[in-house]
C-alpha positions in Angstrom: -38.1 23.1 13.8 -40.4 23.1 16.7 -39.3 25.1 19.7 -39.6 22.1 22.0 -37.6 19.7 19.8 -35.0 17.9 21.9 -32.2 16.4 19.7 -30.9 14.3 22.6 -34.3 12.8 23.2 -34.7 12.1 19.5 -31.4 10.4 19.3 -32.2 8.3 22.4 -35.5 7.2 20.8 -33.7 6.3 17.5 -31.0 4.2 19.2 -33.5 2.6 21.6 -35.4 1.3 18.6 -32.1 0.0 17.2 -31.4 -1.8 20.4 -34.9 -3.3 20.6 -35.1 -4.5 17.1 -31.5 -5.8 16.8 -28.6 -5.5 19.1 -26.2 -2.7 20.0 -24.0 -1.6 17.2 -20.4 -3.1 17.2 -17.6 -0.6 16.6 -14.2 -1.9 15.6 -11.2 0.3 16.0 -7.5 -0.3 15.4 -7.0 -1.4 18.9 -7.9 -1.3 22.6 -6.5 2.2 23.2 -8.8 3.7 20.5 -11.8 1.8 22.0 -11.0 3.0 25.5 -10.6 6.6 24.5 -13.7 6.7 22.3 -15.8 4.9 25.0 -14.7 7.6 27.5 -15.6 10.3 25.0 -19.1 8.9 24.5 -19.6 8.6 28.3 -18.5 12.2 28.8 -19.8 13.9 25.6 -22.7 11.6 24.5 -23.7 9.8 27.7 -27.3 9.1 26.4 -25.7 6.8 23.7 -23.4 4.8 25.9 -25.6 1.8 26.2 -26.3 1.5 22.4 -22.7 0.9 21.2 -20.2 -1.8 22.0 -16.6 -1.5 21.2 -14.8 -4.6 20.0 -12.3 -5.9 22.5 -9.1 -7.3 21.0 -7.9 -8.6 24.3 -4.1 -9.1 24.2 -4.0 -9.2 20.4 -1.9 -6.3 18.9 -4.1 -3.9 17.0 -3.7 -2.2 13.7 -5.7 -1.5 10.5 -5.0 -5.0 9.1 -6.3 -6.7 12.3 -9.4 -4.5 12.3 -10.2 -5.4 8.7 -9.5 -9.1 9.3 -11.9 -8.9 12.2 -14.7 -7.4 10.3 -14.3 -10.0 7.5 -14.5 -12.7 10.2 -17.7 -11.2 11.7 -19.3 -11.1 8.2 -18.3 -14.7 7.5 -19.9 -15.7 10.8 -23.2 -14.0 9.9 -23.1 -11.4 12.7 -26.3 -9.4 12.2 -25.5 -6.4 14.3 -24.7 -3.1 12.6 -20.9 -3.1 12.4 -18.8 0.1 12.0 -15.1 0.0 11.4 -13.3 3.2 12.3 -9.7 3.2 10.9 -7.0 5.8 11.6 -6.7 8.6 9.1 -3.2 7.7 8.2 -1.1 6.1 5.4 -1.0 2.7 7.0 -4.8 2.5 7.3 -5.2 3.7 3.7 -2.8 1.0 2.5 -4.6 -1.7 4.6 -7.9 -0.6 3.1 -6.7 -1.7 -0.3 -6.9 -5.3 0.9 -10.7 -5.0 0.7 -10.8 -4.7 -3.0 -13.1 -7.3 -4.3 -14.4 -8.2 -0.9 -18.2 -7.9 -0.5 -19.6 -7.0 2.9 -23.2 -6.9 4.1 -25.0 -3.5 3.7 -25.0 -3.0 7.5 -21.2 -3.2 7.7 -19.5 0.1 7.1 -15.8 1.0 7.0 -14.5 4.5 7.3 -11.6 6.6 8.5 -11.4 9.1 11.3 -12.4 12.5 9.8 -10.1 15.3 8.9 -9.8 17.9 11.6 -8.5 21.5 11.7 -5.7 20.8 14.2 -4.1 18.3 11.8 -4.1 20.8 8.9 -1.2 22.7 10.3 0.7 20.3 12.6 4.4 20.1 13.4 6.4 17.1 12.3 10.0 15.9 12.1 11.8 13.5 9.9 14.7 13.0 7.6 14.4 16.5 6.2 14.1 18.1 9.6 11.2 20.0 11.3 8.2 20.9 9.2 4.6 22.2 9.8 1.9 20.9 7.4 -1.3 18.9 6.9 -1.0 15.4 8.5 -4.6 14.4 7.8 -4.5 11.2 5.8 -0.9 10.6 6.7 -0.5 10.5 10.5 -3.9 11.1 12.1 -4.1 8.2 14.5 -6.3 8.5 17.6 -3.7 10.6 19.4 -4.2 13.6 17.1 -7.9 13.7 18.2 -7.3 13.7 21.9 -7.1 17.5 22.1 -4.4 20.2 21.9 -4.4 20.3 25.7 -3.3 16.7 25.8 -0.9 16.9 22.8 1.0 19.9 24.2 4.3 19.0 25.9 4.2 20.8 29.3 8.0 21.2 29.2 8.2 23.0 25.9 4.6 24.3 25.6 4.7 23.0 22.0 2.6 20.3 20.4 4.3 17.0 20.4 5.4 16.5 16.8 4.5 13.8 14.4 7.6 11.6 13.6 7.7 10.3 10.0 8.8 6.7 10.0 8.0 4.2 7.2 7.7 5.1 3.5 4.9 3.1 1.8 5.7 2.8 -1.9 2.2 1.8 -3.0 0.9 5.2 -1.8 4.1 7.1 -2.3 3.7 8.5 1.2 5.2 8.3 4.7 3.5 6.9 7.7 3.9 9.0 10.9 2.8 9.0 14.5 2.9 11.4 17.4 6.0 11.4 19.4 5.9 9.9 22.9 2.4 8.4 22.6 2.7 7.0 26.1 2.8 10.5 27.6 -0.2 11.5 25.4 -2.2 8.6 26.6 -1.3 9.3 30.2 -2.3 12.9 29.8 -5.6 12.0 28.2 -6.5 9.5 31.0 -5.8 12.2 33.5 -8.1 14.6 31.6 -10.9 12.0 31.6 -10.5 11.4 35.4 -10.7 15.2 35.9 -13.8 15.5 33.7 -15.6 12.7 35.6 -14.8 14.2 38.9 -15.8 17.7 37.9 -18.0 17.9 34.8 -17.7 21.7 34.8 -14.1 21.2 33.6 -15.2 19.8 30.3 -16.0 23.3 29.0 -12.3 24.2 29.5 -10.9 21.1 27.9 -10.4 20.4 24.2 -12.8 17.7 23.0 -13.1 19.0 19.4 -11.2 16.1 17.8 -13.1 13.4 19.6 -16.4 15.2 19.0 -15.6 15.1 15.3 -15.1 11.3 15.5 -18.3 10.9 17.4 -20.2 13.0 14.9 -18.8 10.8 12.1 -19.8 7.7 14.1 -23.4 8.9 14.6 -23.7 9.7 10.9 -22.5 6.2 9.9 -24.9 4.5 12.4 -27.8 6.5 11.0 -27.1 5.7 7.3 -25.7 2.2 7.3 -28.1 -0.4 5.9 -30.6 -2.3 8.0 -29.7 -6.1 8.3 -32.0 -8.5 6.4 -34.2 -10.6 8.7 -32.6 -13.8 9.7 -33.7 -16.8 7.7 -35.6 -19.5 9.5 
């Protein structure tokens, strides 16, 4: 690789071409909180890409994997020609909802994927009917909260990670669906983290962005590899 190669400049050129030839990519998440948090992560961690991605706004409609998948099917039926990326949680509920797409054909420039597995979730505390446990929650309870950083997930009062609480058993997958305890407090802590990072960018190096970086890396890979829309018929 040439010594003067600038990956940021290369990415900017690539996404600029995408913007000129088509329109910004549409990213559909499971709800407005996910969209808000990923938008903030892009602005802080990948600011050169902020103008090339649009997150779908659900307005006042409750989110969820089923809503996200219904939305992408509606966009496909309407002939929306943007690149469309659906990023679902990496949990049991999203995996079950994904089963509803069996037999559904989507355009080649529509891609559906889950948040990636991350190291933090491989050994994460949880609690449920059988009591406390530490184990791998990837694929079972990795909603966006798990990716907001250990600094945000740590309960200041106990200095422990806020545990995943196991809730509903989904027979079709023979697995439980879980979510992080006190998500409201996690969201509040993350928003404070974002405000601090915007006020003083030097703080970013001391914060934990590894989970969101993993999502953004997955998103960039999907945008690079998803099919190019066919030209509109006249």
